[in-house]
N, C-alpha and C positions, 0 to 999 in steps of 0.2 A: 939814614944818611942820604943827603941829596946826591944825585948823580952829577957827573962832571958837566953834562949838557944842561942840567937844571941850574947849576951854579953859574954857567956861562949866561943863561937866559936872565937870571936874577941880576947878575952884574951888569948886563947890558941894559936892562930896564931901569936899574938904579941910575946908570949913567944918563939915561934919557931924562930922568927927573932932576938932573943936576942944574945948578944955577947957570952954567955956561951954555946950556942948550939954546940954539938959535932956531926957535920954532914958534909958531903962533901958540898962544897960551892954551887954547882949547883944542889943539890938534897935536896930541902927543905922538912924536915920531918913534917908530920902531926900527929905525935905521941901524942902530947897533946890534939888533937881534938878527939882522940879515947876515948870518954867519954860518959857515959850514958846521961848526960845532953844535949849533942849536938843533940841527936836524939829525935824528937817529934813524938808521935804516929799519923800517918796520918789516914785520913778517907778512908776506903776501901769499903764503901757502907753500906746500911742498913743491920743489922744482923751480922756484923763482928765486933768483939771486940778484940783489941790488949791488951793482959794481961801483957806483959813485953817486955822490950827492954834492952839488956845487951851488952855492948861493952868491948872487951878485946884486948890488944895488943899481937900479936904473932910474935916472932922473931926467926929466924933460924929454922923455922918450916919445917917438912917433911910431905908431903901428899903422901899417898900410893895408887898406881894405881891397876893394876892387872886385870881389866876388859876392854874389848873393845880396847885393845892395849894401854891403858893409862899408862904412865910410872910413877915411883916414882919421886917426885919433892922435892929437898932439898933446904935449905937456904932461905925459904920464909919469908918475913917481911910484915905483913898486919894487918889491923884492922878487927877483927872478930866481927860481929854484929849478935846476935841471937834474933830473934823476935818470940814470941809465940802469937798465936791468936786462936780464937774459933768462932763458928758460932751459931747463935740463933737457939734453938731447937735441938742442938746437944751437946754431951759431948766431942767433939773432942778437941785435943790440937795440933795444927799444928805449926811446927817449920819452919821458913824461915831463912836461914843463908846467910849472905852477907859478902863477903870478899873484902876488899878495900886496894889496894897498899898503904903502909904507906908514901912513898916518892912521892910527887906530880909529880915529873918528871918521875916516873915509871908508872904513869897512862896515858894510851893512849887516854883518853877522851871518851872511849867507855864502854858500858855495855854489859855483856853476861849472859843470863840465861841458866842454864845447865839442862839437862834432866836426867831421871832415867834409870834403867836397870832391866830386869826381871819383878818382880811385885813390885818393889820399885819405889816410885814417884820421888825420886831424889837420887843422889849418894853423896851429900854433899861434903866433903873434897876431895874425890877421883876425882871429876870433877872440883872442884873449884881451886885446886892447879895449874893445867896447865893453867887455865884461868888467874889467877893472875900473873903467870910467863910470860904470854903473854901480860901483861899490862892492862888487863881488870879489872874493878869492876865487880863482879860476884855474882850470887845468886843460891841457890838450896833449895829444900824443902823436908821434909819427908812425906808430905801429911797427917800428923796426924797418921801415923803408922810406927814408927821407927822399922826397922827389922835388925836382925843379918845376915840373908841370903836373897839374892834377889829373891830366889824362894819360899819364905814363902808366903802362901796365907791364913793362919789361921786368919789373922786380919780382914778378910771380914765378919766373923761370930760374932754375939753378943753371950753373954752367954746363951741366950735361943735358940740358934741354927738358928736364922733368919739372913738374910742379913743386914749388917749395911750400909744402903743406903747413910748415910751422909759421912762415910769414903770412900765409893766407889765413890761418887761424887767428893770428894776431890781428889782422885787418878785419876779419869778420866779426869776432866776438871778444877774444881774450884781452886785447889792449883796451877795449872800451871799459871793461870792468876795472882793470888795473888803474886806468886814468882817474876814474871816479874814486875808488877806494884810496889810492895813494894820495890823490889831491886833497881829500878830506883829512887824512892823517897829517900831511904837511901843514895844512891850514891850522889844525889843532896845535901842532908843535910850535908854530910861529906866534899865534895869538894866545896860547895857553888856555884855550877853550874851544869846544867843538862848534862847528857851524850849527846855527839853530835850524836851518833848512837847507836842503841840497837839491839842485836842479840840473836838468840836461837841456841843452839848447843846440839844435842843429837843423839844417835844411838839406834836402837832396840826399847825398850820401849820409850826411848827419841826421837826416830824417829817418833813413833806414836804420841807422844805429840806434836812434831813439826807440824805434819799434822793437829792435832786438832786446833792448833793456826792459821795455814794457812787458814783453812776452816771457823773458827768461830771468831777469834780475831786478824786478821793480822795487824790491825791499831796500836797495842801496840808495834810493832817491825818494824825494817827496813829490816832485813834479817833473814831467817830461814834456818839453816843447819840441815837437818833431814835425817839421813842415815840408811840403812837397816831397814826401818820402819815396825813395827808390825801393819800395817794399819788396817786389819780386825782381830782384836784380838780374837774375839770369834771363828771364823773359824780356825785361826792359832792354838789356844790352843788345839782344838780338833784334828786338822790335825797332830799335833806333837805326838799324841798317836797312829796314824795309823800304823807305822812300828811295834809296839809291837802287835797290834791286828792282823796284817797280819801274823806274825810269829806264833801266837797262833792258828790261823785258819789253817795254813799249817802244824801245829804239829812239828815245828822245830825251835829251838832257835839258830840262826846262830852266829858264832863267828866273831870277828873283822878280823881275818885272812881270813875267808871265804868270807866276804864282800869285803875285799881288793883285792881278786883275780878278782872279777867281775869289780871292779873299775879300776884295772890295764888293764884288757882286753878292757874296754871302752876307756881308754886312748890310747892304741895301735891302736884302730880302728879310733879314731877321733882327735888325737892330731895335725895332719897336716892340719886341716881345715884352719888355719891362715897362713900356709906356713912354720911353724917352729915346730920342735919336741922339746918341752920344758916342757912337763909335765902339759900342760894347754889345756883344751878344751875351746876355746874362744867363740864358738857359739854352745852350746849344742842342740839348736833347729835343727841344720843341721846334728847332729850326728844320724846315723841310727843303732847304736848298739842295739842288741836284746839279752838279757840274755838267752833266750831259745835256742839259737844256741850253747851254751856251754854245754848243757846236755851231760853227758858221758865223758867229759874231766876230766883229773886227774891233781891235783896240790898238793902241800905239805904244811902242817902246822906243828906245833911243835910236834903233836902227830902222825905224819906220813902222808901217802897219803890220799887224799880226792877226791872222785869222785863227780862231779857235778850232783845232782839229780834234778828231775823236781820241787820238792818242793823248793830247793834253787833258781832255776831260776825264779820260780813264785814269790817268796818273793821279789827278787830284782826288777823284772818287776813291781810288784804292788806298791812297795815303790816309784819307779820312776814315775809311773802313778799318784799317789796320791789317796786320798780317793774317793771312788765311791759308788753310790747307788746300790741297788739290781739289777737295770736294766743297770748297768755299765755307768751311766752318771756321769761325773766328778763333784765332789763337791769342790775340792781345788787342788792346785798345788802339785806335788811331788818333790822329790829331783832330781837334774839334774845329768846327766851322769858325772862321775868323782868326785862326791861329797862324802865325808865321811858320812857313816851311823852311826858312833860310838855313837854320842850324842843321837839320837832318837831311835836307835835299840840296845841299850846297854844291855849286859848280864854280869853275873859273873859266873865263873866256879870253883867249889869246887875241893878239892884235889882228890876226887874220880871220877871226870869228870862230876858231875851233873851240868847242866846249869840252871841258874835262871835269869829271866828278870829283868832289871833295867830301868823302864820307866822314861822318862824325867820328872823331878820334877815339872816344871811349868804346864805341861799338866795334870799330876796327881793331882796337887793342885787345878787346875781349876775344874776338875771333882769332886773332893771330897768336896771342900769348897763352890764353887759357885753353882754347880748343885745339888749334893746330900746332901749338908749341913751336911756332916759327915766326919770329918777329919781322922777318923780311918778306913774308908772303904778300902778294898783291891781291887784295880782297876784291878788286873789281873783276877778277876772273871768275868769281863765284856765280853759279847759276841757281835757279830755283830749287832744283833737287839737292844741290850742295847745302843751300840755306836751310831746307827742312831737316836734313841730316844733322847739321850743326845745332839746330834748335833742340833736337832730341838729345844730342850729346851734352849740351850745356845744362839742360834741366837734370839729366841723370847724374852727371859728374859733379856739379857744383850747387845745384838747387838746395840740397840738404844743409849746406853750410852758409851760403850767401843770401838766401831768400828769408825775409822776415815777414812771412804772410800767414803765420799760424793764428787762427781766430780765437783760440782759447786764451782769454785774458783773466782767468780765475786768479792767478797769483797777483796780478795788478789790482784786481778788485779787493781781494782780502788784505793786501798790504796797506790800502788806503792811499796809495800813490795815484796822482791824477795825470792823465794823458790828454794833451791839447795839440791839435793839428790845424793848420790852414793850408790850402792849396789853390794856386792860381788856375782859373778855368782855362786860360789861354797859355798854359805852360807848353812851350814848344819842345820840351825834352822828356818830361814825365807826365803822361796823360793823367789829368785829375780823376778820371773815372776809376783808376786803379785804387785810389784811396777811398772813394765812395763805395766801390765794390767790397773792399776790406771791411769797412764800417758795417755794411749790410750783413756780411758773413758773421761778424761779431754779434750783431743783434739777434740773428737766427739762433746762434749757439747759446747766448747768454741772457735770454729772457726778454728780448724786445728793446725798443728804443728808450723807453723811460728808465729801464734798469741800467742800460749801458750809459746813459747820460750822466749817471752818478759818478762815473770814473773816466769817461772818454768822450770828448766833444770834438767835432769837426766843423770847420768853417770853409766855405768856398769864396774865392775872390774873383768875380767876373772881370775880365779884361786884364788881369794881372798875369805876367809871364812867370819865368822860373825863379822862384824865391824873392823876386822883386821886379820892379819896372813894369812896362806895359801901359795901356790906356786907362786901366781901372785903378780905383783907390787901393793902396797897399796897406795892410795892417800896420798901425803906428807902433804899438807896444804890446804885442801878444804875451811877452814874458810877464809883464806886470799883471795882465789878466789871469795868467796861470798862478802867480804868486798870491793874488787876492783869493783865488779859488782854494788853494792849498792852505793858506794861513788864516783866512777869514771865513771860509766856507761859502763864499759867494760865487757860485758857478756862473760862468759867462753865458749870457743869452745872445749877446752881440759882441763884435770886436770893432773898435774904432779904426777907421781907415781913411786915408787921404792921398791925393796926388795933385800935381800941378800940370795943367794942360800946356800945350805948345804955345798958347797965347798968354800964358802966365796966370791963368785963373786957378784958384784953389778949389778943389772938389773934395767934399767930405761924404762919408757914407758909413752906415752901421752894417757890417757884414752879419748875416743871420746864421745862427746855429743850424747845421744841416738837419733835416732837409728843407728848411725854410729858404725863401728867396726874397730879396728886397724888391718891392714894387713901388713905382712912383704913384703918389696919392692923387695926382692931377692938379694940385695947387701948390704954389710956392716955387722957389728957385730949385730946379733939379740938381744944381751943383751943391746943394746943402742937404746934409743927412736928415734934417728935420722934415724934409719933403717926401721921405720914403718910409715905408713900414714893411715889416717882415710878414710874408704870406706863406701859406703852406705849413709844413711840419707834420703832416698826417700820412706821408708816404710810408708804406710798409716795406720792410727789408726784402720781401720776396719779389717786389716789383723790379723788373730789369734783370733778374737772375734767371739762370737756366731752369727749365721746367722738366728736364729729362732725368731727374734723380740726382743731379749734381748741382750744388748750390752756388758755384762761383766759376768765373772764367778761367782763373789759374788752375783750378782743379779739373775743369773740363779740358783745358789745354793739355794737362798732364795725361789724361785718359786718351785723348786723341793721339798724342805723341807716342805713348806706349804702343798704341795700335800700329802706328807707322814704323816703329823701330825695326821690326823684322823685315819689312818691305824695303826700307831704305838701306839696311846693311848690305843687301845684295846688289846694290847698284854699281859697285866698283869705283867709289868716289875717292878712295884713298884716305878716308876719314876714320877717326877712332870714335866709335859710338859706345858710351859707357853702358 
């Protein structure tokens, strides 16, 4: 005997086929199926309770982008399903939202789970709109902490000032899996057939989430697009405060104009590495620019002439080097030559010329909420010793849960799932070197580059910033490249990319699979992809890694910090070191 929900679905679809239906002949609408009765609460495992399922029809809907280069999408027609669930022993209320194209012919038969940004677990409509426009049934989740701003970290603290480990677990891993699994089930209940293929799509925090799924739950997906990933989140959050600490230590708050002078000089020194002067340093590792060589030179800002001081040069050099221990051992990557420092080294200048620091809010939120458990703490009070102690604490207390840097991708390999990533070389928030380093570690562990290329590919985008924008060509449609790899077995050797210059010229490029780099062939229009070819591809994973028995910077940083822990605990800083 058919269930009540099945009868509702049959009645609804029969109504769709009626003579009074006002729809295009070849676009059968499932509008009558967008009904609460069609969706039954699935089992998501012990301890998970679904408290409500609500379905609503949305017509001519506009989803607003604004982050990660996501555009506004107008004229969307879809069934919006909101599922609320909670976990035993927790007072969380997690929202999973699923959007389903209303016309069956508009559904491409695929499912797409979308990632978050900043400290938000999901971007909901901001990411779901483009997915539905692309023909996907799609899901997103708030992870139990809906926020107005993606840099909000206050949700991690309970009223008593302790960490809400249930919400943090939702954010780190649990809600990601539930969004995928529940989204696929809702899709099947709506269309009465399973999605043929399922994908993940995320950048930044969404990139980290993609790597979590690749490392721990690859079997629930067919393909994972994880761009500019915040792989080692605890290290990254602390590293993003480094530029502010450096300026404080040097006793100088540098302006955007002053930083841009150094950026321009680096560009003049290294722009021609790829054979073309186009405002892009394609391989920063080959750039030998040294800010100390500019000491004494004079340039002009709005307030008049500025002479490069040793403090200015030191600040730029230390930001590019990245955080270091008292014995100058590198803890994390710095920002590359030619990258803007405005986001992490921001200041404001009053009318009387007084300069005040504006630290990056995700970094300050991590320090306040996660580490100090005090959302009102003034982070500009921190000194270098405080900073080192907090780095140790962050790694010890949260690294095991928040970091997605385990190089063992055996489960991904055996599942047949594919992982595709691209990262902007001039990312001002998440250094691209962290993704390159991770790829090298995977190669060392899993049989070398050729073997890893079978299930994991990385592309670098010179001149591109965080998830989008910048001077360089941005990948046009990496998701389609992933789909072609998963469904047709055509592994991408290049990614199509393009941008438009300030003068309005269109620039195209083929981004090369790492470790290859695009080089100008010396003939043809350098604005056209046909004038470039991929060079390299022979770099071994051991190059650029530590030679002291530890194969990666994050691992080396962990060893260094473990050694510093005992020394720092005795400094009387009033900090809690895990």
